[in-house]
N, C-alpha and C positions, 0 to 999 in steps of 0.2 A: 715312489716309496724307497726309502733307504733300505739297503741290505743289512742283514744282521752284522756283517763285519763293519760296515760303515757306522752303524749305531755304536757298536763297541768302541771304535776308534774315537768317536766324538765324546763318549763317556770318559775315556782315558785322557783325551786332550792331546797335547803336543809331544808328550813324553813317549819314548819307545816302550813297548810292552815289557813288563817285567817277566824274565824267564822263570819257568817252573823247575823244581827239582824234585826228588823223591820226598823231602821233608815237607815241601809246600803241597805236593799232592797228597800226602798222607794226612796233612792238617785239614784238607777239604772234608774229610770224613768225621771230624770232630763235632761238627753242627750242621749236618746235611739239610736242615729245615730253614737255614738262614738265606733269605733272598739277597740281602746286601753283600754277603760274602760271595755268593754265586756270581753275581753281576760283576763285582770288582775283580775276582779272579779270572773270569772269562774275558774281561776287557784288558787284563794285564796291568791293572792299576797298581801303583806303588802305595800300598795301604799305610806303610809307616810314614811316608812323607805326608800324605793326605791327613792322617790322624794328627801328626805334629803340627801342621799348619792350622788345623782347626782347634788347636789348644789342648790335645789329648795325647801327647807323645808316650808311647809304650816302650819299655826297655826290652827289646828282643834281640836274639841272636846269641851264638856261643862266645864264651870268653876265649881270649887268646890262649890262656892256660889250658882250657879243655880241649881246644883244637890241637895244641901242642902235644898234650898227653895222648890224645886219641891217635895222632899220627905216629907217634913213638910206639904205642902198643901194636898198631897195625904192622908196622915195619918189623917188630919182633916176631909176630906170628907168621909173617911171610919170609922171614930170613932163610938163607940157605935153600932156596927153592921150595919154600913152604914146608920145611921138614917138621916143625912143631905142629903146623895145621895138619899135615899128613897123619901124625900120631892121633890127633883128635878125631880125624875122619875114620881111622881104623876102629876106634872105640865106638863112634856113633853109627857108622855105616857098615861096619864089620868087613872092611876091605881086606881080603887075604893076600894081597900083594905087597911086597916091600917098598916099591917105588911106583910112581906115576909120572906120566909126561906132563910138562908144565908149559903153558904158553902165556906170555905177557902181552896183551893186546894194546897196551898204551903206547908202546914204542915198537916200530918195525922199520926195517931199512936204516936203523941208526938214528931215527928222529921220531918225535911226537907228531902224529898226523892229526888232521882235522877231524871233527866229530863225524862228518859224512864218511871219510875214509875208514875211520875206526868201526863205524857201524857196519860198513860193507864187509870188512874183514871179520868182524864178530859174526855176522849172518853166515858168511862162508864157512868159517871153521866150525861153528856150532852145528850148522846144517850137515856138514860132512861127518862130524862126530855122531850125530844122531842117526844118520843113514847107514854108517859103517857096520853097526852091530858088534863092534869090537868090544870085548870084555875089559879092555885096559881102562883103568880109572884115569880120566883126563881132567886137569884143572886149568881153568882160564881165568886169568887175573886181569883186572881193569877192562872187562868187556864194555861195549857201548850199546845200550839198548834205546828203543824210542817208545813213546806212548802219546797218543792223541788226547789233549787236554783242551776242552772248549774250542776245537777246531784247529789248534796249533800243535805242531809237533815238538815234543819235549825229549831232549836226550838225557839219559839216565846212566849212571855208572855205578853198578853194585861193587861191593868189595871183591867178591870173587864168586864163581860159579864152579861147582865140582860136578864132574860127570861120573856117575856112579856105576858100579858093576851092575848088571842086569838092566841096562838101558833106562837109567833114571838120572834126571838133572835135579841138582839141589842148589839152591841159593844160600850162600854163606854170607852172613852179616857179622862184622867185627865192631864191637863197642867197647869203650874204655871204662864204663861204669862197672863196679866190683859186684861180684857174687859172694856174699858173706855167710858162711855156715849154710850154703845151699840156697839162700834167699837173695833176691835183688829188688832194688826199688821197683814197685809195681808200675808207677807212671812210666819210668824209663823203659821197662820191658814192653809195655803196651805200645809206646812210640816205636820202639824197634820192630815190633811185630807188624804194625800196619805199614812201616816204611819197607819192610821185607816183602809184604804183600804187593806193594807197587812193583817191586822188581819181578816177582813171580808172574804177575799179570802181563808185564812187558815182555818177559821171556817166552811166555806161552803165545803171545801174539806174533813173536818173531818166528817161532816154530811153525805156527799155522801158516805164516807167510811164506816160508821156504818150502812147504809142502814135503818136507823131509820126515816129518814125524807128527803124530797127533799132539795137540796142546797138553794132553794129561801126561805127556812124558816128563813134564815138570812137576816135581813132587808138591803136595800140599804142605809138606813140612819143611821149614827152613832151619838152618844150623846157626844158632846164635853163639858167638865166641866172646867171652869177657874174661877179665883177670879174676882170679880166685882169691878170696880173702884179702889180705893186706899186702900181697905180693903181686907181681906181675905175670906169674904162671897162668897161662890161659886155660880155660875150661869151657867145654861146649855143651849145649843143650839142643834138643830137637823141639821146635814149637809149631803147632798146627795153625795155619793162617786161613783156613776155609771161611770162617766167619768174617774176617776182615776183607777177604776178597769179594764177598757178596756186598758188603757196605761200600767198598771202593768202586765196584762196577756200577752200583746204583747211582752213586754220586756223580761219576763221570758221565753216565747217560743223562742225568739231569743237566750237566753243562752243555751237552749237545743239544738239548731242547731250550737253550737259553732264550730263544726268540719268543717263547711263551711268556717269560718274565719281562722281556722288553716291551712287549705289547701293552703291559700294565703301567708303563713309565711315560713321563712326558718326552716328547721327541727332542727337546732342546736340553735335556739333562746332561750335565758334564761335570766332571771333577777335575777339570783343567787347572793346572798350576803353573802357567806360563810365567817365566821369570823375567825381571827387568834386567838392565845392564849390570847391576850389582848382584845378580843371582837371587834376588828376593821375589817370591811370587807376588804377582800384581793383585791377585784376587783377595778381597777382604775375607778374613777368617769366619765371620758370621754368615756371609753369603755361602761360603763352602759348606758350612755346617748345616745351613738350611737344604742344600742340595743332597747332602748325605741322608738327611731325615726323610727325604722323598722316597728312598727305597727301604722297605720294612726289614727290620732285623729280628733275630730270634736269640737274644742275649741269654747266656747261662753262665754261671761261675767257671765252667770248664774253659770258656773263651779266653780267660786270663792267661792261660798257658799255650794258646794255639793260634791267636789272631791279634794282628797288629791294631785292630780297631776296638779292642776290648774296653779300654778306658772310656772311649767315647760312647759306646753302646751301654756300658754299665751306668754312666751318668744319665743317659737317656731312659733307661729302664728303672729308675728309682721309683719305688712305690708299686711296681708290677710283681705280681707273684712269681712270674718266670724268672726273676732275678735271684730268687731263693734256691733255684736248681730245677732240672728238668723233672725230677719226680714230683715236686710240688706242682709244676705246671701241669703234668699229666693227671695228677690226682684231683686238681681242682677244676680242670676242664674250662668252662666258660667264665669262671671267676677270675678276671684279668687283673685286678687291683687289690692290694693289700687291705686298704680301708674297707673295701666291699667284702672281703673275706672276714675281717674282724667283725663287721656289723652283722653278717649272716651267723657267725659262730655265737654271738651274744643274743641272737633273736631280735636284733634292732632293726632288721631289713627283711622284707618279704622277698624270697627268691622267685626268680622267673622259672618257667617249666624247665628250661635247660639247666638251671642252676640247682634244681631240687636235690639231685643225688649229691652233689658237692656240698650243699648246705647241710644236708644230714650228717656227713662226715665231719664237717667243721663243728657242728653243734655237739656231736658226740665227743670230739676231741676237747672242746671247751669244758664240758661237764667233767670228764675224766681228769682234766688238769686241775679243776677247781676241787675236786674231791681228794687229790692226791697231794696238793700243796697246802700246808698248814697256813691259815690266814689269808688263803687265796680268795678270789671273788666267789660269791655263791653261784650255785648252779642257775642256769636260765630258767625261767618259768616254764612249768609243764605245758601251759597253754601254747607254747610255741613249737611244740613237736610237729615234725613233718612225716609223711609217710616213708616207711623204711628205716626210721631211726632206731625203733625197737629191734628190728632184725640185726642192724649193724651192732647194737649193744650186746645182743646175745652172741654174735660171732666173736666180738672181742673177748 
């Protein structure tokens, strides 16, 4: 019998596993019920390359302009020993001291060290700061944290960790999207929050490993720094990440139990894209697409902003109620296909016992729509009523 690691290596093929980062880990939480994504991410499959060869390339990744703007804004916030950031920390964390000590963990000894060396230094310095009980506010720039994802060690680099007065660590995340009149893009804020939750979880695990302090020394609130209005003047806000931490831990635990999903798949399944001398994958696109369809997916419109397989899965999900959104999928329960939902709504099909509740909701919605739209279809015949429909109508 193959081990779990051997099965995942076969699924991935000859390519080396794709490394995770905070963005990809955060994206795992966007659709925790999708077996296809769980398998591909656990195996380290290059989803963008697989989707492109199957004929469904998805445009993913940050533009060079966004990367340049983000780097420039971060450099501005951290200039002069993080003087501007210190001003924001005084406002948000009420630091009563004029100065703090500052450690840049990216370079030491005059050069940039390996991930392993930087992680060891991060662990030593943060452990010492946690155990000292010193009230001095200490800021650690470019720390190196780790997290286990699907049995593999992932290195993570938060923007900054601030050590607060009264023994609390706060993760500081710096983003270049603007806060205009106190409001920011909801999607971008949500992405920043879940990404920050990844850092919080990794920092808590580091603290637990050092035995220098309990994990809850790391605050549930992170500090998000963004430019204000149409200037580059930074503004900070405290964001609670407890909900995101719960979702993240649940999904990471699911990846650790990936063998349960592997047991449901053929032993010879592979997404291998071994290339010929010209660098072109030898595998026919149709054969690859068939292999992908062996692993069940759970497509939702939100996948378009978080998964490289989104166009493939959207095409596959045509005609399914789940393609209309998670709320529709949850409300309709066992009604899997749109034609079935329409037939139940019009009274043209008899629902199964499992579909009775969803059928009543659909029938009611159809009648309300007919009554509200002039010239719409007439209401379904009264003889088609199902138990519970009257109660639903009264509730509405």
